[in-house]
PyMOL Python script that loads the backbone (N, CA, C, O; Angstrom):
from pymol import cmd

cmd.read_pdbstr("""\
ATOM      1  N   MET A   1     113.892 116.569 122.072  1.00  0.00           N
ATOM      2  CA  MET A   1     114.394 115.211 121.106  1.00  0.00           C
ATOM      3  C   MET A   1     114.326 115.574 120.103  1.00  0.00           C
ATOM      4  O   MET A   1     113.318 116.279 120.063  1.00  0.00           O
ATOM      5  N   LEU A   2     115.135 115.531 118.479  1.00  0.00           N
ATOM      6  CA  LEU A   2     115.976 115.706 117.421  1.00  0.00           C
ATOM      7  C   LEU A   2     115.509 114.379 116.782  1.00  0.00           C
ATOM      8  O   LEU A   2     116.030 113.272 116.918  1.00  0.00           O
ATOM      9  N   PHE A   3     114.013 114.838 115.787  1.00  0.00           N
ATOM     10  CA  PHE A   3     113.907 113.935 115.256  1.00  0.00           C
ATOM     11  C   PHE A   3     114.361 114.726 113.461  1.00  0.00           C
ATOM     12  O   PHE A   3     114.575 115.877 113.081  1.00  0.00           O
ATOM     13  N   ILE A   4     114.322 112.899 112.549  1.00  0.00           N
ATOM     14  CA  ILE A   4     115.116 113.943 110.914  1.00  0.00           C
ATOM     15  C   ILE A   4     113.523 113.028 110.642  1.00  0.00           C
ATOM     16  O   ILE A   4     113.245 111.975 111.216  1.00  0.00           O
ATOM     17  N   CYS A   5     112.241 114.057 109.191  1.00  0.00           N
ATOM     18  CA  CYS A   5     112.122 113.256 109.219  1.00  0.00           C
ATOM     19  C   CYS A   5     112.434 113.212 107.640  1.00  0.00           C
ATOM     20  O   CYS A   5     113.274 114.001 107.205  1.00  0.00           O
ATOM     21  N   GLN A   6     111.402 111.783 106.245  1.00  0.00           N
ATOM     22  CA  GLN A   6     112.072 111.919 105.080  1.00  0.00           C
ATOM     23  C   GLN A   6     110.531 111.958 104.548  1.00  0.00           C
ATOM     24  O   GLN A   6     109.556 111.461 105.111  1.00  0.00           O
ATOM     25  N   LEU A   7     110.559 112.600 103.451  1.00  0.00           N
ATOM     26  CA  LEU A   7     108.925 112.210 102.818  1.00  0.00           C
ATOM     27  C   LEU A   7     109.269 112.614 100.961  1.00  0.00           C
ATOM     28  O   LEU A   7     109.433 113.441 100.064  1.00  0.00           O
ATOM     29  N   ARG A   8     109.189 111.275 101.404  1.00  0.00           N
ATOM     30  CA  ARG A   8     108.555 111.256  99.517  1.00  0.00           C
ATOM     31  C   ARG A   8     106.974 111.399  98.999  1.00  0.00           C
ATOM     32  O   ARG A   8     105.974 110.716  99.220  1.00  0.00           O
ATOM     33  N   ILE A   9     107.154 112.309  98.401  1.00  0.00           N
ATOM     34  CA  ILE A   9     105.786 112.938  97.623  1.00  0.00           C
ATOM     35  C   ILE A   9     105.272 112.123  97.127  1.00  0.00           C
ATOM     36  O   ILE A   9     105.750 112.003  95.998  1.00  0.00           O
ATOM     37  N   ILE A  10     103.977 110.929  97.434  1.00  0.00           N
ATOM     38  CA  ILE A  10     103.094 110.403  96.165  1.00  0.00           C
ATOM     39  C   ILE A  10     102.671 111.011  95.079  1.00  0.00           C
ATOM     40  O   ILE A  10     101.832 111.912  95.054  1.00  0.00           O
ATOM     41  N   PRO A  11     103.137 110.621  94.318  1.00  0.00           N
ATOM     42  CA  PRO A  11     102.568 110.851  92.957  1.00  0.00           C
ATOM     43  C   PRO A  11     101.019 111.419  92.768  1.00  0.00           C
ATOM     44  O   PRO A  11     100.062 111.011  93.425  1.00  0.00           O
ATOM     45  N   GLY A  12     100.962 112.450  91.730  1.00  0.00           N
ATOM     46  CA  GLY A  12     100.118 112.824  91.550  1.00  0.00           C
ATOM     47  C   GLY A  12      99.826 114.188  92.564  1.00  0.00           C
ATOM     48  O   GLY A  12      99.135 115.126  92.169  1.00  0.00           O
ATOM     49  N   GLN A  13     100.514 114.150  94.052  1.00  0.00           N
ATOM     50  CA  GLN A  13     100.061 115.061  95.576  1.00  0.00           C
ATOM     51  C   GLN A  13     101.605 116.454  95.549  1.00  0.00           C
ATOM     52  O   GLN A  13     102.125 117.153  96.419  1.00  0.00           O
ATOM     53  N   PHE A  14     101.856 116.236  93.852  1.00  0.00           N
ATOM     54  CA  PHE A  14     102.550 117.638  94.501  1.00  0.00           C
ATOM     55  C   PHE A  14     102.414 119.034  95.022  1.00  0.00           C
ATOM     56  O   PHE A  14     102.878 119.599  96.012  1.00  0.00           O
ATOM     57  N   GLU A  15     101.644 119.405  94.060  1.00  0.00           N
ATOM     58  CA  GLU A  15     100.436 120.901  94.686  1.00  0.00           C
ATOM     59  C   GLU A  15     100.513 121.020  96.303  1.00  0.00           C
ATOM     60  O   GLU A  15     101.083 121.712  97.146  1.00  0.00           O
ATOM     61  N   GLU A  16      99.524 119.840  96.229  1.00  0.00           N
ATOM     62  CA  GLU A  16      98.949 119.789  98.466  1.00  0.00           C
ATOM     63  C   GLU A  16     100.363 119.259  98.415  1.00  0.00           C
ATOM     64  O   GLU A  16     100.580 119.992  99.379  1.00  0.00           O
ATOM     65  N   ALA A  17     101.490 118.698  98.209  1.00  0.00           N
ATOM     66  CA  ALA A  17     102.813 118.366  99.494  1.00  0.00           C
ATOM     67  C   ALA A  17     104.126 119.847  99.269  1.00  0.00           C
ATOM     68  O   ALA A  17     104.912 120.271 100.116  1.00  0.00           O
ATOM     69  N   THR A  18     103.973 120.212  98.150  1.00  0.00           N
ATOM     70  CA  THR A  18     104.051 121.938  98.218  1.00  0.00           C
ATOM     71  C   THR A  18     103.636 122.776  98.789  1.00  0.00           C
ATOM     72  O   THR A  18     104.431 123.683  99.038  1.00  0.00           O
ATOM     73  N   ARG A  19     102.041 122.939  99.349  1.00  0.00           N
ATOM     74  CA  ARG A  19     101.695 123.753 100.582  1.00  0.00           C
ATOM     75  C   ARG A  19     101.659 123.246 101.459  1.00  0.00           C
ATOM     76  O   ARG A  19     101.252 123.844 102.455  1.00  0.00           O
ATOM     77  N   MET A  20     102.095 121.783 101.555  1.00  0.00           N
ATOM     78  CA  MET A  20     101.552 121.463 103.038  1.00  0.00           C
ATOM     79  C   MET A  20     103.333 121.956 103.522  1.00  0.00           C
ATOM     80  O   MET A  20     103.484 122.014 104.742  1.00  0.00           O
ATOM     81  N   PHE A  21     104.217 122.189 102.927  1.00  0.00           N
ATOM     82  CA  PHE A  21     105.344 122.013 103.375  1.00  0.00           C
ATOM     83  C   PHE A  21     105.907 123.109 103.367  1.00  0.00           C
ATOM     84  O   PHE A  21     106.939 123.185 104.034  1.00  0.00           O
ATOM     85  N   ARG A  22     105.452 124.302 102.642  1.00  0.00           N
ATOM     86  CA  ARG A  22     105.174 125.766 103.249  1.00  0.00           C
ATOM     87  C   ARG A  22     105.209 126.556 104.589  1.00  0.00           C
ATOM     88  O   ARG A  22     105.827 127.396 105.243  1.00  0.00           O
ATOM     89  N   HIS A  23     103.595 125.309 104.546  1.00  0.00           N
ATOM     90  CA  HIS A  23     103.046 125.852 105.519  1.00  0.00           C
ATOM     91  C   HIS A  23     102.271 124.618 106.591  1.00  0.00           C
ATOM     92  O   HIS A  23     101.172 124.065 106.559  1.00  0.00           O
ATOM     93  N   PRO A  24     103.531 124.524 107.572  1.00  0.00           N
ATOM     94  CA  PRO A  24     103.137 122.723 108.180  1.00  0.00           C
ATOM     95  C   PRO A  24     102.263 123.343 109.379  1.00  0.00           C
ATOM     96  O   PRO A  24     101.851 124.497 109.266  1.00  0.00           O
ATOM     97  N   LYS A  25     102.188 123.143 109.683  1.00  0.00           N
ATOM     98  CA  LYS A  25     101.145 123.007 111.390  1.00  0.00           C
ATOM     99  C   LYS A  25     101.884 122.312 112.408  1.00  0.00           C
ATOM    100  O   LYS A  25     102.215 121.194 112.806  1.00  0.00           O
ATOM    101  N   LEU A  26     101.956 123.301 112.583  1.00  0.00           N
ATOM    102  CA  LEU A  26     103.162 123.032 114.383  1.00  0.00           C
ATOM    103  C   LEU A  26     102.384 122.976 115.706  1.00  0.00           C
ATOM    104  O   LEU A  26     101.890 123.834 116.438  1.00  0.00           O
ATOM    105  N   PRO A  27     102.477 121.449 115.736  1.00  0.00           N
ATOM    106  CA  PRO A  27     101.888 121.665 117.450  1.00  0.00           C
ATOM    107  C   PRO A  27     102.413 122.261 118.567  1.00  0.00           C
ATOM    108  O   PRO A  27     103.334 123.004 118.229  1.00  0.00           O
ATOM    109  N   ASN A  28     102.233 122.258 119.723  1.00  0.00           N
ATOM    110  CA  ASN A  28     103.499 122.799 120.607  1.00  0.00           C
ATOM    111  C   ASN A  28     104.065 121.850 120.601  1.00  0.00           C
ATOM    112  O   ASN A  28     104.118 120.634 120.416  1.00  0.00           O
ATOM    113  N   ASN A  29     104.940 123.646 121.125  1.00  0.00           N
ATOM    114  CA  ASN A  29     106.470 122.263 121.757  1.00  0.00           C
ATOM    115  C   ASN A  29     107.372 121.766 120.180  1.00  0.00           C
ATOM    116  O   ASN A  29     108.593 121.661 120.060  1.00  0.00           O
ATOM    117  N   VAL A  30     106.475 121.562 119.270  1.00  0.00           N
ATOM    118  CA  VAL A  30     107.784 121.722 117.960  1.00  0.00           C
ATOM    119  C   VAL A  30     108.369 122.275 117.413  1.00  0.00           C
ATOM    120  O   VAL A  30     107.503 122.612 116.605  1.00  0.00           O
ATOM    121  N   MET A  31     109.450 122.878 116.991  1.00  0.00           N
ATOM    122  CA  MET A  31     110.538 123.595 116.037  1.00  0.00           C
ATOM    123  C   MET A  31     111.232 122.986 114.999  1.00  0.00           C
ATOM    124  O   MET A  31     112.226 122.280 115.165  1.00  0.00           O
ATOM    125  N   VAL A  32     110.714 123.252 113.917  1.00  0.00           N
ATOM    126  CA  VAL A  32     111.230 123.164 113.067  1.00  0.00           C
ATOM    127  C   VAL A  32     112.278 123.673 113.172  1.00  0.00           C
ATOM    128  O   VAL A  32     112.120 124.824 113.578  1.00  0.00           O
ATOM    129  N   HIS A  33     114.231 123.209 112.884  1.00  0.00           N
ATOM    130  CA  HIS A  33     115.198 123.873 112.758  1.00  0.00           C
ATOM    131  C   HIS A  33     115.810 123.955 111.078  1.00  0.00           C
ATOM    132  O   HIS A  33     116.721 124.761 110.890  1.00  0.00           O
ATOM    133  N   GLU A  34     115.209 122.961 109.630  1.00  0.00           N
ATOM    134  CA  GLU A  34     115.510 122.842 108.654  1.00  0.00           C
ATOM    135  C   GLU A  34     113.730 122.065 108.256  1.00  0.00           C
ATOM    136  O   GLU A  34     112.913 121.495 108.979  1.00  0.00           O
ATOM    137  N   PHE A  35     113.736 122.364 106.995  1.00  0.00           N
ATOM    138  CA  PHE A  35     112.210 121.692 106.185  1.00  0.00           C
ATOM    139  C   PHE A  35     113.354 121.942 104.730  1.00  0.00           C
ATOM    140  O   PHE A  35     113.827 123.056 104.955  1.00  0.00           O
ATOM    141  N   LEU A  36     113.943 121.450 103.474  1.00  0.00           N
ATOM    142  CA  LEU A  36     114.806 121.280 103.153  1.00  0.00           C
ATOM    143  C   LEU A  36     114.397 120.889 101.318  1.00  0.00           C
ATOM    144  O   LEU A  36     115.046 121.811 100.824  1.00  0.00           O
ATOM    145  N   GLY A  37     113.887 120.288 100.320  1.00  0.00           N
ATOM    146  CA  GLY A  37     113.940 119.985  99.308  1.00  0.00           C
ATOM    147  C   GLY A  37     114.836 119.387  98.946  1.00  0.00           C
ATOM    148  O   GLY A  37     115.783 120.110  98.636  1.00  0.00           O
ATOM    149  N   LEU A  38     115.060 117.959  98.788  1.00  0.00           N
ATOM    150  CA  LEU A  38     115.856 117.514  97.554  1.00  0.00           C
ATOM    151  C   LEU A  38     115.933 117.558  96.181  1.00  0.00           C
ATOM    152  O   LEU A  38     115.047 117.874  95.388  1.00  0.00           O
ATOM    153  N   LEU A  39     117.946 116.948  95.800  1.00  0.00           N
ATOM    154  CA  LEU A  39     117.330 117.018  94.161  1.00  0.00           C
ATOM    155  C   LEU A  39     117.767 115.173  94.284  1.00  0.00           C
ATOM    156  O   LEU A  39     118.840 114.617  94.518  1.00  0.00           O
ATOM    157  N   GLY A  40     116.536 114.691  94.035  1.00  0.00           N
ATOM    158  CA  GLY A  40     116.846 113.714  94.468  1.00  0.00           C
ATOM    159  C   GLY A  40     115.647 112.633  95.258  1.00  0.00           C
ATOM    160  O   GLY A  40     114.424 112.764  95.226  1.00  0.00           O
ATOM    161  N   LYS A  41     116.111 112.010  95.661  1.00  0.00           N
ATOM    162  CA  LYS A  41     115.187 111.009  97.035  1.00  0.00           C
ATOM    163  C   LYS A  41     115.683 110.649  98.020  1.00  0.00           C
ATOM    164  O   LYS A  41     116.890 110.407  98.035  1.00  0.00           O
ATOM    165  N   PRO A  42     114.906 110.506  99.133  1.00  0.00           N
ATOM    166  CA  PRO A  42     113.442 111.826  98.953  1.00  0.00           C
ATOM    167  C   PRO A  42     113.665 113.333  98.836  1.00  0.00           C
ATOM    168  O   PRO A  42     114.647 114.073  98.890  1.00  0.00           O
ATOM    169  N   ASP A  43     112.005 113.523  98.607  1.00  0.00           N
ATOM    170  CA  ASP A  43     111.712 114.402  98.004  1.00  0.00           C
ATOM    171  C   ASP A  43     112.200 115.760  98.815  1.00  0.00           C
ATOM    172  O   ASP A  43     112.580 116.834  98.348  1.00  0.00           O
ATOM    173  N   ALA A  44     112.084 115.416  99.940  1.00  0.00           N
ATOM    174  CA  ALA A  44     112.285 116.215 101.529  1.00  0.00           C
ATOM    175  C   ALA A  44     112.644 115.800 102.470  1.00  0.00           C
ATOM    176  O   ALA A  44     112.556 114.585 102.649  1.00  0.00           O
ATOM    177  N   ILE A  45     113.188 116.629 103.444  1.00  0.00           N
ATOM    178  CA  ILE A  45     113.656 116.561 104.717  1.00  0.00           C
ATOM    179  C   ILE A  45     113.511 117.194 106.225  1.00  0.00           C
ATOM    180  O   ILE A  45     114.579 117.403 106.799  1.00  0.00           O
ATOM    181  N   VAL A  46     112.960 117.343 106.545  1.00  0.00           N
ATOM    182  CA  VAL A  46     112.167 118.151 107.708  1.00  0.00           C
ATOM    183  C   VAL A  46     113.309 117.360 109.339  1.00  0.00           C
ATOM    184  O   VAL A  46     113.526 116.294 109.917  1.00  0.00           O
ATOM    185  N   ILE A  47     113.704 118.890 109.374  1.00  0.00           N
ATOM    186  CA  ILE A  47     114.849 118.574 111.196  1.00  0.00           C
ATOM    187  C   ILE A  47     113.515 119.361 111.767  1.00  0.00           C
ATOM    188  O   ILE A  47     112.469 119.927 111.450  1.00  0.00           O
ATOM    189  N   PHE A  48     114.240 119.017 112.693  1.00  0.00           N
ATOM    190  CA  PHE A  48     112.627 118.929 114.356  1.00  0.00           C
ATOM    191  C   PHE A  48     113.233 118.830 115.389  1.00  0.00           C
ATOM    192  O   PHE A  48     113.943 117.844 115.585  1.00  0.00           O
ATOM    193  N   GLU A  49     113.104 119.848 116.332  1.00  0.00           N
ATOM    194  CA  GLU A  49     112.521 118.690 117.542  1.00  0.00           C
ATOM    195  C   GLU A  49     111.313 118.700 118.427  1.00  0.00           C
ATOM    196  O   GLU A  49     110.381 119.502 118.495  1.00  0.00           O
ATOM    197  N   ALA A  50     111.505 117.884 118.916  1.00  0.00           N
ATOM    198  CA  ALA A  50     109.695 117.465 120.146  1.00  0.00           C
ATOM    199  C   ALA A  50     110.119 116.711 121.327  1.00  0.00           C
ATOM    200  O   ALA A  50     111.078 115.943 121.393  1.00  0.00           O
ATOM    201  N   PRO A  51     109.105 117.091 122.459  1.00  0.00           N
ATOM    202  CA  PRO A  51     109.045 116.624 123.409  1.00  0.00           C
ATOM    203  C   PRO A  51     109.579 115.150 123.497  1.00  0.00           C
ATOM    204  O   PRO A  51     110.423 114.779 124.312  1.00  0.00           O
ATOM    205  N   ASP A  52     109.057 114.462 122.676  1.00  0.00           N
ATOM    206  CA  ASP A  52     108.858 113.443 123.070  1.00  0.00           C
ATOM    207  C   ASP A  52     108.527 112.092 121.013  1.00  0.00           C
ATOM    208  O   ASP A  52     109.064 112.470 119.972  1.00  0.00           O
ATOM    209  N   ALA A  53     107.759 110.942 121.039  1.00  0.00           N
ATOM    210  CA  ALA A  53     107.795 110.422 120.266  1.00  0.00           C
ATOM    211  C   ALA A  53     105.777 110.603 119.764  1.00  0.00           C
ATOM    212  O   ALA A  53     105.412 110.431 118.601  1.00  0.00           O
ATOM    213  N   ALA A  54     105.133 110.833 120.506  1.00  0.00           N
ATOM    214  CA  ALA A  54     104.030 110.763 120.196  1.00  0.00           C
ATOM    215  C   ALA A  54     104.223 113.019 119.953  1.00  0.00           C
ATOM    216  O   ALA A  54     103.555 113.618 119.110  1.00  0.00           O
ATOM    217  N   THR A  55     104.818 113.442 120.512  1.00  0.00           N
ATOM    218  CA  THR A  55     104.742 114.940 119.722  1.00  0.00           C
ATOM    219  C   THR A  55     105.213 114.652 118.446  1.00  0.00           C
ATOM    220  O   THR A  55     104.088 114.639 117.946  1.00  0.00           O
ATOM    221  N   ALA A  56     105.856 114.439 117.615  1.00  0.00           N
ATOM    222  CA  ALA A  56     106.805 114.220 116.446  1.00  0.00           C
ATOM    223  C   ALA A  56     105.810 113.258 115.672  1.00  0.00           C
ATOM    224  O   ALA A  56     105.614 113.274 114.456  1.00  0.00           O
ATOM    225  N   ALA A  57     105.270 112.493 116.519  1.00  0.00           N
ATOM    226  CA  ALA A  57     104.305 112.261 115.624  1.00  0.00           C
ATOM    227  C   ALA A  57     103.113 112.474 115.079  1.00  0.00           C
ATOM    228  O   ALA A  57     102.824 111.956 114.000  1.00  0.00           O
ATOM    229  N   ASP A  58     102.201 113.323 115.802  1.00  0.00           N
ATOM    230  CA  ASP A  58     101.396 114.693 116.151  1.00  0.00           C
ATOM    231  C   ASP A  58     101.796 115.345 114.507  1.00  0.00           C
ATOM    232  O   ASP A  58     101.150 115.496 113.470  1.00  0.00           O
ATOM    233  N   PHE A  59     102.799 115.536 114.809  1.00  0.00           N
ATOM    234  CA  PHE A  59     103.368 116.659 113.615  1.00  0.00           C
ATOM    235  C   PHE A  59     103.458 115.952 112.165  1.00  0.00           C
ATOM    236  O   PHE A  59     103.040 116.486 111.137  1.00  0.00           O
ATOM    237  N   VAL A  60     104.002 114.801 112.218  1.00  0.00           N
ATOM    238  CA  VAL A  60     104.939 114.569 110.966  1.00  0.00           C
ATOM    239  C   VAL A  60     103.546 113.694 109.866  1.00  0.00           C
ATOM    240  O   VAL A  60     103.653 113.619 108.642  1.00  0.00           O
ATOM    241  N   VAL A  61     102.290 113.103 110.689  1.00  0.00           N
ATOM    242  CA  VAL A  61     101.109 112.808 110.127  1.00  0.00           C
ATOM    243  C   VAL A  61     100.759 113.180 109.383  1.00  0.00           C
ATOM    244  O   VAL A  61     100.568 112.598 108.316  1.00  0.00           O
ATOM    245  N   GLN A  62     100.406 114.916 109.770  1.00  0.00           N
ATOM    246  CA  GLN A  62     100.030 116.013 108.520  1.00  0.00           C
ATOM    247  C   GLN A  62     100.664 115.685 107.076  1.00  0.00           C
ATOM    248  O   GLN A  62      99.910 116.228 106.269  1.00  0.00           O
ATOM    249  N   PHE A  63     101.495 115.174 106.527  1.00  0.00           N
ATOM    250  CA  PHE A  63     102.568 115.119 105.431  1.00  0.00           C
ATOM    251  C   PHE A  63     101.978 113.418 105.462  1.00  0.00           C
ATOM    252  O   PHE A  63     102.944 112.738 105.118  1.00  0.00           O
ATOM    253  N   GLY A  64     100.986 112.666 105.692  1.00  0.00           N
ATOM    254  CA  GLY A  64     100.987 111.268 104.914  1.00  0.00           C
ATOM    255  C   GLY A  64      99.395 111.343 104.273  1.00  0.00           C
ATOM    256  O   GLY A  64      98.622 110.387 104.323  1.00  0.00           O
ATOM    257  N   ARG A  65      99.095 112.539 103.723  1.00  0.00           N
ATOM    258  CA  ARG A  65      98.147 112.645 102.665  1.00  0.00           C
ATOM    259  C   ARG A  65      98.894 113.227 101.570  1.00  0.00           C
ATOM    260  O   ARG A  65      98.269 113.636 100.592  1.00  0.00           O
ATOM    261  N   ALA A  66     100.540 113.340 101.626  1.00  0.00           N
ATOM    262  CA  ALA A  66     100.264 114.034  99.895  1.00  0.00           C
ATOM    263  C   ALA A  66     101.767 113.489  99.699  1.00  0.00           C
ATOM    264  O   ALA A  66     102.305 113.506  98.591  1.00  0.00           O
ATOM    265  N   ALA A  67     102.556 112.888 101.132  1.00  0.00           N
ATOM    266  CA  ALA A  67     103.545 112.152 100.736  1.00  0.00           C
ATOM    267  C   ALA A  67     103.902 110.685 101.644  1.00  0.00           C
ATOM    268  O   ALA A  67     102.984 110.186 102.295  1.00  0.00           O
ATOM    269  N   ASP A  68     105.265 110.039 101.646  1.00  0.00           N
ATOM    270  CA  ASP A  68     105.846 108.691 101.643  1.00  0.00           C
ATOM    271  C   ASP A  68     106.227 109.572 103.705  1.00  0.00           C
ATOM    272  O   ASP A  68     106.231 110.797 103.834  1.00  0.00           O
ATOM    273  N   THR A  69     106.385 108.977 104.474  1.00  0.00           N
ATOM    274  CA  THR A  69     107.279 109.476 105.566  1.00  0.00           C
ATOM    275  C   THR A  69     107.639 107.951 106.385  1.00  0.00           C
ATOM    276  O   THR A  69     107.101 106.867 106.611  1.00  0.00           O
ATOM    277  N   THR A  70     109.606 109.063 106.787  1.00  0.00           N
ATOM    278  CA  THR A  70     110.441 107.537 107.411  1.00  0.00           C
ATOM    279  C   THR A  70     110.880 109.377 108.942  1.00  0.00           C
ATOM    280  O   THR A  70     111.596 110.373 109.037  1.00  0.00           O
ATOM    281  N   THR A  71     110.053 108.799 109.519  1.00  0.00           N
ATOM    282  CA  THR A  71     111.123 109.344 110.317  1.00  0.00           C
ATOM    283  C   THR A  71     111.974 108.843 111.354  1.00  0.00           C
ATOM    284  O   THR A  71     111.636 107.793 111.900  1.00  0.00           O
ATOM    285  N   SER A  72     113.626 109.755 111.922  1.00  0.00           N
ATOM    286  CA  SER A  72     114.227 108.398 113.013  1.00  0.00           C
ATOM    287  C   SER A  72     114.773 109.836 113.639  1.00  0.00           C
ATOM    288  O   SER A  72     114.980 110.948 113.153  1.00  0.00           O
ATOM    289  N   LEU A  73     114.890 109.303 114.851  1.00  0.00           N
ATOM    290  CA  LEU A  73     115.187 109.621 115.901  1.00  0.00           C
ATOM    291  C   LEU A  73     116.571 110.024 116.126  1.00  0.00           C
ATOM    292  O   LEU A  73     117.302 109.196 116.669  1.00  0.00           O
ATOM    293  N   ALA A  74     117.285 111.709 115.640  1.00  0.00           N
ATOM    294  CA  ALA A  74     118.619 111.612 115.969  1.00  0.00           C
ATOM    295  C   ALA A  74     119.428 112.197 117.357  1.00  0.00           C
ATOM    296  O   ALA A  74     118.882 113.093 118.001  1.00  0.00           O
ATOM    297  N   MET A  75     120.263 111.855 117.630  1.00  0.00           N
ATOM    298  CA  MET A  75     120.659 112.634 118.698  1.00  0.00           C
ATOM    299  C   MET A  75     122.786 112.817 117.977  1.00  0.00           C
ATOM    300  O   MET A  75     123.138 112.291 116.921  1.00  0.00           O
ATOM    301  N   PRO A  76     123.636 113.533 118.773  1.00  0.00           N
ATOM    302  CA  PRO A  76     124.692 113.810 118.507  1.00  0.00           C
ATOM    303  C   PRO A  76     125.889 112.050 118.626  1.00  0.00           C
ATOM    304  O   PRO A  76     126.046 110.930 119.114  1.00  0.00           O
ATOM    305  N   ILE A  77     126.331 112.996 117.822  1.00  0.00           N
ATOM    306  CA  ILE A  77     127.131 111.673 117.906  1.00  0.00           C
ATOM    307  C   ILE A  77     128.197 111.200 118.767  1.00  0.00           C
ATOM    308  O   ILE A  77     128.848 110.187 118.514  1.00  0.00           O
ATOM    309  N   GLU A  78     128.369 111.914 119.755  1.00  0.00           N
ATOM    310  CA  GLU A  78     129.089 111.817 121.098  1.00  0.00           C
ATOM    311  C   GLU A  78     127.935 110.881 121.948  1.00  0.00           C
ATOM    312  O   GLU A  78     128.172 110.213 122.954  1.00  0.00           O
ATOM    313  N   ASP A  79     126.943 110.988 121.426  1.00  0.00           N
ATOM    314  CA  ASP A  79     125.224 110.273 122.799  1.00  0.00           C
ATOM    315  C   ASP A  79     125.645 108.753 122.283  1.00  0.00           C
ATOM    316  O   ASP A  79     125.618 107.878 123.148  1.00  0.00           O
ATOM    317  N   PHE A  80     126.087 108.316 120.738  1.00  0.00           N
ATOM    318  CA  PHE A  80     125.224 107.865 120.078  1.00  0.00           C
ATOM    319  C   PHE A  80     126.201 106.348 120.226  1.00  0.00           C
ATOM    320  O   PHE A  80     127.351 106.194 119.815  1.00  0.00           O
ATOM    321  N   GLN A  81     125.387 105.395 120.899  1.00  0.00           N
ATOM    322  CA  GLN A  81     126.272 103.757 121.468  1.00  0.00           C
ATOM    323  C   GLN A  81     125.812 102.732 120.034  1.00  0.00           C
ATOM    324  O   GLN A  81     124.702 102.357 119.655  1.00  0.00           O
ATOM    325  N   TRP A  82     127.330 102.475 119.420  1.00  0.00           N
ATOM    326  CA  TRP A  82     127.324 102.031 118.417  1.00  0.00           C
ATOM    327  C   TRP A  82     126.863 100.411 118.822  1.00  0.00           C
ATOM    328  O   TRP A  82     127.090 100.123 119.997  1.00  0.00           O
ATOM    329  N   THR A  83     126.344  99.505 118.117  1.00  0.00           N
ATOM    330  CA  THR A  83     126.455  98.329 118.058  1.00  0.00           C
ATOM    331  C   THR A  83     126.772  97.643 117.390  1.00  0.00           C
ATOM    332  O   THR A  83     127.055  98.117 116.290  1.00  0.00           O
ATOM    333  N   SER A  84     126.953  96.052 117.563  1.00  0.00           N
ATOM    334  CA  SER A  84     128.414  95.121 116.387  1.00  0.00           C
ATOM    335  C   SER A  84     126.822  94.784 115.507  1.00  0.00           C
ATOM    336  O   SER A  84     126.820  94.131 114.463  1.00  0.00           O
TER     337      SER A  84
END
""", "prot")
cmd.dss("prot")
cmd.show_as("cartoon", "prot")
cmd.util.cbc("prot")
cmd.orient("prot")
């Protein structure tokens, strides 16, 4: 499963966030595809693969000390079912 996590650094936590973003702890079976800093909000995004939502949550929870996070499941557009 592919996930995208948006990270907004909590004021006063820039140094801690930078350390975590550069050296995240990777649970088993998590593969980071991209970790990108952004000019604007959110401050960063991480695109990663995990076998399930629980494993994805285990990975993302580490960033909660220094950033507000929003994580979404991503899927190929060919597999996406649009709803009205």
